[in-house]
ROZAPA-15209 format. One record per residue (C-alpha): residue in one letter; chain; x, y, z; residue number from 0. Coordinates in steps of 0.25 Angstrom, whole numbers, always signed. Example, Ala and Ser with C-alpha at 12.3 -4.5 7.8 and 13.67 -1.06 7.14 Angstrom:
2
<a A <+49 -18 +31> 0> <s A <+55 -4 +29> 1> 
//
This chain:
495
<x A <+147 +117 +144> 0> <x A <+149 +129 +134> 1> <x A <+139 +130 +123> 2> <x A <+141 +121 +111> 3> <x A <+145 +128 +98> 4> <x A <+133 +126 +88> 5> <x A <+136 +125 +73> 6> <x A <+127 +126 +61> 7> <x A <+129 +119 +48> 8> <x A <+134 +126 +35> 9> <x A <+125 +124 +23> 10> <x A <+123 +132 +11> 11> <x A <+132 +143 +16> 12> <x A <+124 +145 +29> 13> <x A <+125 +140 +43> 14> <x A <+112 +132 +46> 15> <x A <+106 +124 +58> 16> <x A <+103 +109 +56> 17> <x A <+89 +106 +51> 18> <x A <+87 +97 +63> 19> <x A <+92 +108 +73> 20> <x A <+100 +97 +80> 21> <x A <+115 +97 +83> 22> <x A <+126 +88 +87> 23> <x A <+136 +90 +98> 24> <x A <+151 +90 +94> 25> <x A <+160 +86 +105> 26> <x A <+174 +90 +108> 27> <x A <+182 +77 +109> 28> <x A <+192 +83 +119> 29> <x A <+181 +86 +129> 30> <x A <+171 +76 +125> 31> <x A <+160 +88 +126> 32> <x A <+152 +94 +115> 33> <x A <+156 +108 +110> 34> <x A <+148 +110 +97> 35> <x A <+134 +107 +91> 36> <x A <+134 +103 +76> 37> <x A <+122 +103 +68> 38> <x A <+115 +89 +66> 39> <x A <+111 +90 +51> 40> <x A <+101 +81 +45> 41> <x A <+96 +77 +32> 42> <x A <+90 +91 +30> 43> <x A <+103 +98 +32> 44> <x A <+110 +88 +22> 45> <x A <+100 +92 +12> 46> <x A <+102 +107 +14> 47> <x A <+117 +105 +13> 48> <x A <+117 +97 +1> 49> <x A <+107 +107 -6> 50> <x A <+117 +118 -2> 51> <x A <+128 +111 -8> 52> <x A <+121 +107 -21> 53> <x A <+116 +121 -23> 54> <x A <+130 +127 -21> 55> <x A <+135 +117 -31> 56> <x A <+125 +119 -42> 57> <x A <+123 +134 -41> 58> <x A <+128 +147 -35> 59> <x A <+143 +152 -35> 60> <x A <+150 +138 -32> 61> <x A <+148 +131 -46> 62> <x A <+151 +144 -53> 63> <x A <+164 +145 -46> 64> <x A <+176 +140 -54> 65> <x A <+186 +131 -48> 66> <x A <+196 +142 -45> 67> <x A <+186 +150 -37> 68> <x A <+183 +137 -29> 69> <x A <+197 +135 -26> 70> <x A <+199 +149 -21> 71> <x A <+187 +147 -11> 72> <x A <+194 +134 -6> 73> <x A <+207 +141 -4> 74> <x A <+200 +152 +3> 75> <x A <+194 +142 +12> 76> <x A <+208 +136 +15> 77> <x A <+212 +150 +19> 78> <x A <+201 +151 +29> 79> <x A <+204 +137 +35> 80> <x A <+218 +141 +37> 81> <x A <+214 +154 +44> 82> <x A <+205 +146 +53> 83> <x A <+213 +134 +55> 84> <x A <+216 +135 +70> 85> <x A <+201 +138 +73> 86> <x A <+196 +126 +65> 87> <x A <+207 +117 +71> 88> <x A <+202 +120 +85> 89> <x A <+188 +118 +81> 90> <x A <+192 +104 +76> 91> <x A <+199 +100 +88> 92> <x A <+187 +104 +97> 93> <x A <+178 +96 +88> 94> <x A <+186 +83 +85> 95> <x A <+197 +83 +95> 96> <x A <+209 +82 +85> 97> <x A <+222 +89 +89> 98> <x A <+223 +104 +87> 99> <x A <+237 +101 +82> 100> <x A <+231 +92 +71> 101> <x A <+219 +101 +68> 102> <x A <+227 +113 +67> 103> <x A <+236 +107 +57> 104> <x A <+225 +101 +49> 105> <x A <+217 +115 +48> 106> <x A <+230 +122 +44> 107> <x A <+232 +111 +33> 108> <x A <+217 +110 +28> 109> <x A <+217 +123 +20> 110> <x A <+227 +116 +11> 111> <x A <+215 +107 +6> 112> <x A <+207 +120 +2> 113> <x A <+219 +126 -5> 114> <x A <+223 +113 -12> 115> <x A <+209 +111 -17> 116> <x A <+206 +125 -20> 117> <x A <+218 +125 -29> 118> <x A <+214 +112 -35> 119> <x A <+200 +117 -38> 120> <x A <+203 +123 -52> 121> <x A <+213 +113 -56> 122> <x A <+204 +101 -59> 123> <x A <+205 +99 -74> 124> <x A <+198 +90 -83> 125> <x A <+205 +84 -95> 126> <x A <+204 +84 -110> 127> <x A <+202 +69 -115> 128> <x A <+209 +65 -127> 129> <x A <+197 +60 -136> 130> <x A <+197 +48 -145> 131> <x A <+185 +53 -152> 132> <x A <+186 +63 -163> 133> <x A <+180 +77 -162> 134> <x A <+178 +76 -147> 135> <x A <+184 +84 -135> 136> <x A <+183 +77 -122> 137> <x A <+187 +83 -108> 138> <x A <+184 +81 -93> 139> <x A <+180 +91 -82> 140> <x A <+179 +89 -67> 141> <x A <+167 +94 -61> 142> <x A <+162 +95 -46> 143> <x A <+152 +84 -42> 144> <x A <+142 +92 -32> 145> <x A <+139 +93 -18> 146> <x A <+148 +84 -9> 147> <x A <+146 +79 +5> 148> <x A <+159 +79 +14> 149> <x A <+159 +71 +26> 150> <x A <+170 +73 +36> 151> <x A <+175 +65 +48> 152> <x A <+177 +70 +62> 153> <x A <+192 +69 +63> 154> <x A <+197 +80 +54> 155> <x A <+185 +87 +49> 156> <x A <+191 +99 +42> 157> <x A <+203 +91 +36> 158> <x A <+193 +81 +30> 159> <x A <+184 +92 +25> 160> <x A <+196 +98 +17> 161> <x A <+198 +84 +11> 162> <x A <+184 +85 +5> 163> <x A <+180 +99 +4> 164> <x A <+192 +104 -4> 165> <x A <+191 +95 -16> 166> <x A <+176 +96 -15> 167> <x A <+175 +111 -16> 168> <x A <+187 +112 -26> 169> <x A <+179 +103 -35> 170> <x A <+167 +112 -35> 171> <x A <+158 +104 -26> 172> <x A <+150 +108 -14> 173> <x A <+151 +101 -1> 174> <x A <+143 +97 +12> 175> <x A <+151 +94 +23> 176> <x A <+146 +84 +34> 177> <x A <+157 +84 +45> 178> <x A <+157 +73 +56> 179> <x A <+146 +76 +66> 180> <x A <+158 +75 +77> 181> <x A <+166 +86 +71> 182> <x A <+158 +96 +63> 183> <x A <+162 +109 +69> 184> <x A <+174 +112 +61> 185> <x A <+167 +109 +48> 186> <x A <+156 +119 +51> 187> <x A <+167 +130 +55> 188> <x A <+174 +126 +42> 189> <x A <+161 +130 +34> 190> <x A <+163 +144 +39> 191> <x A <+176 +145 +32> 192> <x A <+170 +139 +19> 193> <x A <+159 +150 +20> 194> <x A <+170 +161 +22> 195> <x A <+178 +156 +10> 196> <x A <+166 +160 +1> 197> <x A <+161 +146 -4> 198> <x A <+147 +148 -9> 199> <x A <+136 +143 +0> 200> <x A <+133 +128 -1> 201> <x A <+147 +124 -6> 202> <x A <+151 +119 +8> 203> <x A <+141 +114 +18> 204> <x A <+142 +108 +32> 205> <x A <+131 +99 +36> 206> <x A <+134 +92 +50> 207> <x A <+127 +81 +58> 208> <x A <+127 +66 +59> 209> <x A <+132 +57 +47> 210> <x A <+119 +48 +48> 211> <x A <+110 +61 +47> 212> <x A <+116 +72 +38> 213> <x A <+128 +64 +33> 214> <x A <+119 +54 +27> 215> <x A <+110 +64 +21> 216> <x A <+121 +71 +14> 217> <x A <+127 +58 +8> 218> <x A <+114 +54 +3> 219> <x A <+109 +67 -3> 220> <x A <+107 +66 -18> 221> <x A <+114 +79 -21> 222> <x A <+127 +75 -14> 223> <x A <+137 +70 -25> 224> <x A <+149 +66 -16> 225> <x A <+152 +62 -2> 226> <x A <+166 +64 +4> 227> <x A <+167 +56 +17> 228> <x A <+178 +55 +28> 229> <x A <+175 +45 +40> 230> <x A <+174 +31 +44> 231> <x A <+173 +19 +34> 232> <x A <+159 +15 +39> 233> <x A <+153 +28 +37> 234> <x A <+161 +30 +24> 235> <x A <+155 +17 +18> 236> <x A <+141 +22 +22> 237> <x A <+143 +35 +15> 238> <x A <+149 +28 +2> 239> <x A <+137 +19 +2> 240> <x A <+127 +30 +4> 241> <x A <+133 +39 -7> 242> <x A <+134 +28 -17> 243> <x A <+119 +27 -17> 244> <x A <+119 +41 -25> 245> <x A <+132 +38 -32> 246> <x A <+139 +49 -24> 247> <x A <+154 +51 -24> 248> <x A <+161 +48 -11> 249> <x A <+175 +50 -5> 250> <x A <+177 +42 +7> 251> <x A <+189 +44 +17> 252> <x A <+187 +33 +27> 253> <x A <+194 +25 +38> 254> <x A <+208 +19 +39> 255> <x A <+216 +9 +47> 256> <x A <+229 +14 +41> 257> <x A <+242 +6 +43> 258> <x A <+254 +13 +48> 259> <x A <+266 +4 +44> 260> <x A <+279 +5 +50> 261> <x A <+290 -3 +43> 262> <x A <+303 -8 +50> 263> <x A <+312 +3 +43> 264> <x A <+303 +14 +47> 265> <x A <+308 +26 +56> 266> <x A <+302 +21 +68> 267> <x A <+301 +35 +75> 268> <x A <+294 +41 +63> 269> <x A <+284 +29 +62> 270> <x A <+281 +30 +76> 271> <x A <+276 +44 +74> 272> <x A <+269 +40 +62> 273> <x A <+261 +29 +69> 274> <x A <+257 +39 +81> 275> <x A <+253 +50 +70> 276> <x A <+245 +39 +63> 277> <x A <+236 +35 +74> 278> <x A <+237 +45 +86> 279> <x A <+237 +58 +78> 280> <x A <+223 +63 +77> 281> <x A <+219 +53 +88> 282> <x A <+219 +42 +77> 283> <x A <+207 +49 +71> 284> <x A <+211 +49 +57> 285> <x A <+207 +40 +46> 286> <x A <+222 +38 +42> 287> <x A <+226 +34 +56> 288> <x A <+238 +24 +56> 289> <x A <+230 +15 +65> 290> <x A <+238 +2 +61> 291> <x A <+252 +3 +64> 292> <x A <+260 -8 +57> 293> <x A <+274 -10 +62> 294> <x A <+285 -19 +57> 295> <x A <+288 -30 +67> 296> <x A <+303 -26 +67> 297> <x A <+300 -12 +73> 298> <x A <+288 -15 +81> 299> <x A <+293 -14 +95> 300> <x A <+302 -1 +94> 301> <x A <+291 +5 +86> 302> <x A <+280 +2 +96> 303> <x A <+289 +7 +107> 304> <x A <+290 +21 +100> 305> <x A <+276 +21 +96> 306> <x A <+271 +19 +110> 307> <x A <+280 +29 +116> 308> <x A <+276 +40 +106> 309> <x A <+261 +37 +107> 310> <x A <+261 +37 +123> 311> <x A <+266 +52 +122> 312> <x A <+253 +56 +114> 313> <x A <+247 +69 +121> 314> <x A <+232 +68 +122> 315> <x A <+223 +79 +126> 316> <x A <+216 +92 +122> 317> <x A <+217 +92 +106> 318> <x A <+217 +107 +106> 319> <x A <+231 +106 +112> 320> <x A <+243 +106 +103> 321> <x A <+250 +97 +112> 322> <x A <+239 +86 +111> 323> <x A <+243 +74 +102> 324> <x A <+231 +65 +104> 325> <x A <+217 +71 +105> 326> <x A <+203 +64 +108> 327> <x A <+195 +56 +98> 328> <x A <+185 +65 +91> 329> <x A <+172 +59 +94> 330> <x A <+166 +51 +106> 331> <x A <+161 +39 +97> 332> <x A <+175 +38 +91> 333> <x A <+182 +38 +104> 334> <x A <+173 +27 +109> 335> <x A <+176 +19 +95> 336> <x A <+191 +21 +98> 337> <x A <+190 +15 +112> 338> <x A <+182 +3 +106> 339> <x A <+193 +0 +96> 340> <x A <+203 +0 +107> 341> <x A <+195 -11 +114> 342> <x A <+194 -18 +100> 343> <x A <+209 -18 +99> 344> <x A <+211 -23 +113> 345> <x A <+200 -34 +112> 346> <x A <+206 -38 +98> 347> <x A <+219 -42 +104> 348> <x A <+228 -30 +101> 349> <x A <+237 -24 +112> 350> <x A <+235 -10 +117> 351> <x A <+248 -4 +120> 352> <x A <+244 +10 +121> 353> <x A <+232 +17 +125> 354> <x A <+219 +9 +123> 355> <x A <+209 +18 +130> 356> <x A <+203 +31 +132> 357> <x A <+212 +42 +136> 358> <x A <+211 +46 +151> 359> <x A <+221 +57 +151> 360> <x A <+218 +70 +158> 361> <x A <+221 +78 +146> 362> <x A <+211 +71 +138> 363> <x A <+200 +76 +147> 364> <x A <+186 +70 +143> 365> <x A <+189 +69 +128> 366> <x A <+188 +57 +119> 367> <x A <+203 +52 +120> 368> <x A <+209 +38 +117> 369> <x A <+223 +35 +121> 370> <x A <+232 +32 +109> 371> <x A <+231 +17 +108> 372> <x A <+240 +7 +101> 373> <x A <+237 -8 +99> 374> <x A <+248 -18 +96> 375> <x A <+247 -33 +93> 376> <x A <+237 -29 +82> 377> <x A <+233 -38 +71> 378> <x A <+228 -31 +58> 379> <x A <+215 -39 +59> 380> <x A <+211 -33 +72> 381> <x A <+200 -23 +72> 382> <x A <+209 -13 +79> 383> <x A <+218 -14 +66> 384> <x A <+206 -15 +56> 385> <x A <+196 -4 +60> 386> <x A <+198 +11 +61> 387> <x A <+198 +16 +75> 388> <x A <+200 +31 +72> 389> <x A <+207 +33 +85> 390> <x A <+221 +33 +92> 391> <x A <+222 +18 +91> 392> <x A <+234 +11 +84> 393> <x A <+235 -4 +80> 394> <x A <+250 -9 +78> 395> <x A <+252 -21 +69> 396> <x A <+266 -28 +66> 397> <x A <+270 -32 +52> 398> <x A <+282 -40 +48> 399> <x A <+285 -35 +33> 400> <x A <+280 -25 +22> 401> <x A <+270 -35 +17> 402> <x A <+263 -37 +30> 403> <x A <+263 -22 +33> 404> <x A <+255 -20 +20> 405> <x A <+246 -31 +22> 406> <x A <+242 -26 +36> 407> <x A <+241 -12 +31> 408> <x A <+231 -15 +20> 409> <x A <+223 -25 +28> 410> <x A <+212 -16 +32> 411> <x A <+200 -11 +25> 412> <x A <+205 +4 +26> 413> <x A <+216 +10 +17> 414> <x A <+217 +25 +21> 415> <x A <+231 +27 +25> 416> <x A <+244 +20 +29> 417> <x A <+258 +23 +34> 418> <x A <+271 +17 +30> 419> <x A <+284 +19 +38> 420> <x A <+297 +15 +31> 421> <x A <+310 +20 +26> 422> <x A <+310 +11 +14> 423> <x A <+305 +19 +2> 424> <x A <+302 +6 -6> 425> <x A <+294 +0 +5> 426> <x A <+286 +13 +7> 427> <x A <+282 +13 -7> 428> <x A <+278 -1 -8> 429> <x A <+270 -1 +5> 430> <x A <+263 +11 +1> 431> <x A <+259 +5 -12> 432> <x A <+253 -7 -6> 433> <x A <+246 +0 +6> 434> <x A <+231 +1 +3> 435> <x A <+229 +16 +8> 436> <x A <+226 +29 +2> 437> <x A <+237 +36 +10> 438> <x A <+250 +30 +14> 439> <x A <+261 +38 +22> 440> <x A <+275 +34 +22> 441> <x A <+283 +38 +35> 442> <x A <+272 +48 +39> 443> <x A <+257 +47 +42> 444> <x A <+245 +56 +41> 445> <x A <+250 +65 +31> 446> <x A <+239 +71 +22> 447> <x A <+238 +82 +12> 448> <x A <+228 +90 +3> 449> <x A <+236 +86 -9> 450> <x A <+236 +71 -6> 451> <x A <+224 +61 -9> 452> <x A <+218 +55 +3> 453> <x A <+209 +43 +4> 454> <x A <+208 +28 +7> 455> <x A <+208 +14 +1> 456> <x A <+198 +3 +4> 457> <x A <+188 +7 +15> 458> <x A <+196 +20 +18> 459> <x A <+188 +27 +8> 460> <x A <+186 +32 -7> 461> <x A <+192 +43 -15> 462> <x A <+202 +53 -11> 463> <x A <+203 +66 -4> 464> <x A <+214 +77 -5> 465> <x A <+223 +80 -17> 466> <x A <+219 +81 -31> 467> <x A <+212 +68 -31> 468> <x A <+202 +73 -21> 469> <x A <+195 +84 -30> 470> <x A <+191 +73 -40> 471> <x A <+183 +67 -29> 472> <x A <+174 +79 -30> 473> <x A <+174 +80 -46> 474> <x A <+167 +73 -57> 475> <x A <+173 +72 -71> 476> <x A <+165 +76 -84> 477> <x A <+169 +72 -98> 478> <x A <+165 +82 -108> 479> <x A <+165 +78 -123> 480> <x A <+164 +89 -134> 481> <x A <+162 +85 -149> 482> <x A <+170 +94 -159> 483> <x A <+164 +86 -171> 484> <x A <+157 +93 -182> 485> <x A <+145 +84 -182> 486> <x A <+139 +74 -173> 487> <x A <+142 +59 -177> 488> <x A <+133 +47 -176> 489> <x A <+124 +50 -164> 490> <x A <+121 +35 -162> 491> <x A <+136 +32 -160> 492> <x A <+143 +35 -147> 493> <x A <+155 +44 -149> 494> 
//
């Protein structure tokens, strides 16, 4: 075995060893073998990272910069990401097993987040408030909140970081990134670009390790004012409860069990592609996965014939090949979880009409592959329809009319996304109004943009990322009153 790549943490503008001297192995999901060593940070490292972020926020060049200067740094960072997109994409493929075609597209798109928020940095404006009090001038101003902890998931580390870091730094805050212990390598490589862009030391820090160790220490640190988290609902709930003890702000982007609803008037060929994109793209490892396919009973048979025919053509194998369409599951624990859920579906009475087991194809080697899996005869009350699998597993549910489709679509604890396939504009508008989801796509699926807010209803999260709404999650508003009166009135009476 070749020597493992050994990484350091990035704290206070310096590359540092973990205080414990311990490291975690990072595995290549395609080979199932370790390829890198990630620092196993502990509470001491969390203290060091927060101290660096606090110092950078309160003193030094960062708080002295105006918003236009901050924006220029963000745009320079965007340029550096664009110049290194292919290298970063290859690193993410090696670390998380996502397809090179998708990771390369993501990395070429990610600079837009830093351009957008770089441009937005000096366009955050307060207001002059019309006053009902004589001789008073009242206005508002938006101010940064302080050191923020950003916790990202393993499925798209740098894209999820862009959702958080762009608005965080544009608002004038400092950041401590805690990436998933399974996929930290690209985040540490990204820190080199932040340094090269010229951000002052301590403005951006990367502290790696286990959630129960360094993650917990970061969230509970009294000098952290906000936590932005992407991940599972159980961990998100714990982060929320922990942060609440110190009244920290939180943004949570959590799980989903999104309905992809196909009405009888849909263009079937387009909707079939949308169904495949919704669940088998990214190996189903996306929070917005259209894991519940709701089909109108009138088109059920022809739709399923086309769906199975297309799904069977999916090319599995090496994610670094541009020809591959379905890659491995990113982590061994998640691979085992997906297989358990397939058994839960079978035991619960659903019919497995495609896949239903680990992939044994030669082109999958020793990696953590699961065959694209489709269940029919699914009732929405089944666990396979209610719980997030986060893998290439689709539950197909029939419905008879619009009312039932909406009822089934909303009958989960999640509310992150939904898809609607119809040629009827009136139906599209009415159904999207009633679906309880933060994002609803009509005649498409998985479209995202730096300009459009993203977040969930119900147990899918709190707050919004992307778009102009995102930056206000990292700002606090101050109301300023100035008296223009010639003398001070009665001091015992509230003005």
